[in-house]
LOMI-375187 format. One line per field, with one value per atom (N, C-alpha, C, O): residue number from 1; y, z, x; residue in three letters. Coordinates in steps of 0.02 Angstrom, whole numbers. Each point is the difference from the previous one (the first is absolute). Layout:
# LOMI-375187
n = (NUM:...);
c2 = (Y:...);
c3 = (Z:...);
c1 = (X:...);
res = (ALA:...);
END
This chain:
# LOMI-375187
n = (1:1:1:1:2:2:2:2:3:3:3:3:4:4:4:4:5:5:5:5:6:6:6:6:7:7:7:7:8:8:8:8:9:9:9:9:10:10:10:10:11:11:11:11:12:12:12:12:13:13:13:13:14:14:14:14:15:15:15:15:16:16:16:16:17:17:17:17:18:18:18:18:19:19:19:19:20:20:20:20:21:21:21:21:22:22:22:22:23:23:23:23:24:24:24:24:25:25:25:25:26:26:26:26:27:27:27:27:28:28:28:28:29:29:29:29:30:30:30:30:31:31:31:31:32:32:32:32:33:33:33:33:34:34:34:34:35:35:35:35:36:36:36:36:37:37:37:37:38:38:38:38:39:39:39:39:40:40:40:40:41:41:41:41:42:42:42:42:43:43:43:43:44:44:44:44:45:45:45:45:46:46:46:46:47:47:47:47:48:48:48:48:49:49:49:49:50:50:50:50:51:51:51:51:52:52:52:52:53:53:53:53:54:54:54:54:55:55:55:55:56:56:56:56:57:57:57:57:58:58:58:58:59:59:59:59:60:60:60:60:61:61:61:61:62:62:62:62:63:63:63:63:64:64:64:64:65:65:65:65:66:66:66:66);
c2 = (-28:56:-33:-53:73:-23:7:55:-103:19:-46:-61:89:-50:36:59:-123:25:-47:-56:114:-29:-2:47:-113:-13:-32:-28:17:-37:-34:40:-110:-23:-2:-9:22:12:89:24:4:79:60:-27:74:49:0:37:-87:-14:-33:9:-54:-27:25:-28:86:49:9:-19:48:6:-68:-11:-35:-66:-27:-41:64:-17:45:-9:70:33:-16:12:-39:5:-82:-14:-15:-75:6:-41:99:6:37:-1:33:45:-51:13:-62:-53:6:-47:103:31:-52:-39:42:-61:43:56:-76:30:-44:-59:84:-59:17:60:-108:19:-27:-57:91:-5:-1:46:-111:13:-2:-41:95:27:-48:-32:37:-14:39:3:44:38:-23:27:-78:-59:25:35:-65:-11:87:9:32:72:19:51:-108:33:60:21:23:62:59:59:-80:43:-9:32:-84:-8:55:4:33:38:-16:50:-108:-1:21:50:-79:12:89:38:-20:93:16:48:-66:32:9:44:-71:-15:50:52:-67:37:12:-41:103:43:-23:-17:25:-9:-66:0:-55:-60:-44:-59:87:-40:-43:-6:-37:-36:27:9:-3:2:36:59:-72:36:-55:-61:109:-14:49:57:-93:35:-28:-52:110:0:46:60:-114:39:39:58:-88:18:59:22:15:41:-38:-50:65:-29:49:58:-104:18:-20:-61:105:-35:37:50:-78:2:98:46:-45:83:2:53);
c3 = (-6946:62:70:15:13:64:47:1:40:61:51:-9:62:54:55:12:13:43:81:16:11:87:31:-1:36:31:37:2:52:48:-9:-10:9:-14:63:59:-99:60:23:48:-84:28:-67:-53:53:-30:-83:-49:61:-62:-63:-60:96:-49:-51:-54:69:-37:-65:-58:85:-85:-24:-60:103:-20:-52:-45:55:-44:-42:-31:25:-65:-42:-60:97:-72:-28:-58:98:-28:-52:-41:55:-36:-86:-51:67:-54:-39:-55:87:-20:7:-27:63:5:28:46:-78:22:42:-22:83:31:52:8:24:44:70:16:23:74:53:-2:39:68:53:8:34:28:91:25:6:63:79:-3:45:76:44:40:-25:41:50:26:11:64:4:45:-109:9:-13:-7:8:14:-80:-14:-32:-56:-28:-40:63:-29:37:-6:45:48:-4:40:-94:-29:-44:-57:65:-41:-64:-36:4:-88:-3:-34:65:-29:24:-37:81:38:-65:-18:-36:-49:-45:-42:43:-69:45:-25:76:26:94:45:-42:55:66:56:-83:42:20:57:-80:23:-19:18:-64:-18:-44:-22:-8:-53:-34:32:-82:-64:-10:5:-18:-54:-65:-2:-42:-78:-14:21:-59:-9:-103:-30:13:-87:-35:-1:-21:-39:41:-17:87:45:44:42:-54:16:68:-16:86:59:-14:-18:34:-8:62:7:57:61:9:-34:93:-13:0:15:-41:-2:47:17);
c1 = (-1602:-13:12:-28:56:20:-53:-28:8:-52:15:7:-4:15:-64:-10:-27:-77:35:21:-32:1:-59:-40:29:-64:11:55:-110:-16:-62:-45:23:-45:-55:12:-90:-35:2:-31:61:-3:-20:-17:18:-25:45:-6:45:54:-49:7:-64:-51:-19:-7:-5:-59:64:-5:54:59:8:-5:16:3:-59:12:-64:-54:-24:-53:96:6:55:6:33:79:-42:-13:4:-48:-59:-22:7:-60:16:-34:100:12:57:23:-7:41:62:29:21:44:48:-12:63:61:47:14:15:18:47:-14:63:31:-34:-7:-13:-19:41:23:-17:30:-54:-40:42:-43:30:39:-71:31:-41:-53:83:-24:-11:46:-108:19:12:48:-75:15:78:23:17:70:54:61:-112:28:33:32:-51:29:-6:42:-114:-12:33:-18:67:35:57:35:3:50:49:-22:71:26:6:3:-1:-20:-72:-10:-49:-59:-4:-30:51:1:26:-34:84:14:-47:6:-43:-61:-53:-21:5:-56:9:-7:23:31:-44:18:-82:-49:-12:-23:28:29:-53:2:-64:-76:2:57:-103:-16:-77:-52:60:49:34:-16:63:52:32:8:2:15:71:10:28:59:-4:15:-38:-8:74:15:16:56:32:12:12:41:-19:39:-120:-32:-36:-31:30:-40:-81:-13:-17:-87:-12:2:-18:-36:-54:-12:-36:-53:-16:39:-121:-1:-59:-25);
res = (MET:MET:MET:MET:SER:SER:SER:SER:LEU:LEU:LEU:LEU:THR:THR:THR:THR:PHE:PHE:PHE:PHE:TYR:TYR:TYR:TYR:TYR:TYR:TYR:TYR:VAL:VAL:VAL:VAL:PRO:PRO:PRO:PRO:MET:MET:MET:MET:SER:SER:SER:SER:THR:THR:THR:THR:SER:SER:SER:SER:SER:SER:SER:SER:ILE:ILE:ILE:ILE:THR:THR:THR:THR:GLU:GLU:GLU:GLU:ALA:ALA:ALA:ALA:VAL:VAL:VAL:VAL:LEU:LEU:LEU:LEU:ALA:ALA:ALA:ALA:GLU:GLU:GLU:GLU:LEU:LEU:LEU:LEU:ASP:ASP:ASP:ASP:ILE:ILE:ILE:ILE:LEU:LEU:LEU:LEU:CYS:CYS:CYS:CYS:ASP:ASP:ASP:ASP:ARG:ARG:ARG:ARG:VAL:VAL:VAL:VAL:GLN:GLN:GLN:GLN:LEU:LEU:LEU:LEU:SER:SER:SER:SER:ILE:ILE:ILE:ILE:ALA:ALA:ALA:ALA:ASP:ASP:ASP:ASP:GLY:GLY:GLY:GLY:ASP:ASP:ASP:ASP:THR:THR:THR:THR:ARG:ARG:ARG:ARG:LYS:LYS:LYS:LYS:PRO:PRO:PRO:PRO:ASP:ASP:ASP:ASP:PHE:PHE:PHE:PHE:LEU:LEU:LEU:LEU:LYS:LYS:LYS:LYS:VAL:VAL:VAL:VAL:ASN:ASN:ASN:ASN:PRO:PRO:PRO:PRO:ASN:ASN:ASN:ASN:GLY:GLY:GLY:GLY:ARG:ARG:ARG:ARG:VAL:VAL:VAL:VAL:PRO:PRO:PRO:PRO:ALA:ALA:ALA:ALA:ILE:ILE:ILE:ILE:VAL:VAL:VAL:VAL:HIS:HIS:HIS:HIS:GLU:GLU:GLU:GLU:GLY:GLY:GLY:GLY:THR:THR:THR:THR:ALA:ALA:ALA:ALA:ILE:ILE:ILE:ILE:GLY:GLY:GLY:GLY:GLU:GLU:GLU:GLU:ALA:ALA:ALA:ALA);
END
């Protein structure tokens, strides 16, 4: 299973991070910085065009906030 979790520490990403930990789901983690503009960079906007975290890419399918 391929899962990539995009997050910003101390944000709403913390809830998703806790769920992944509780379910013992292994994933690649990509830490972003809002202050550095990481959520507005073209690479991340391909994952979530809204520029928001958390975001997950599961088996090549991007899942943004709902």
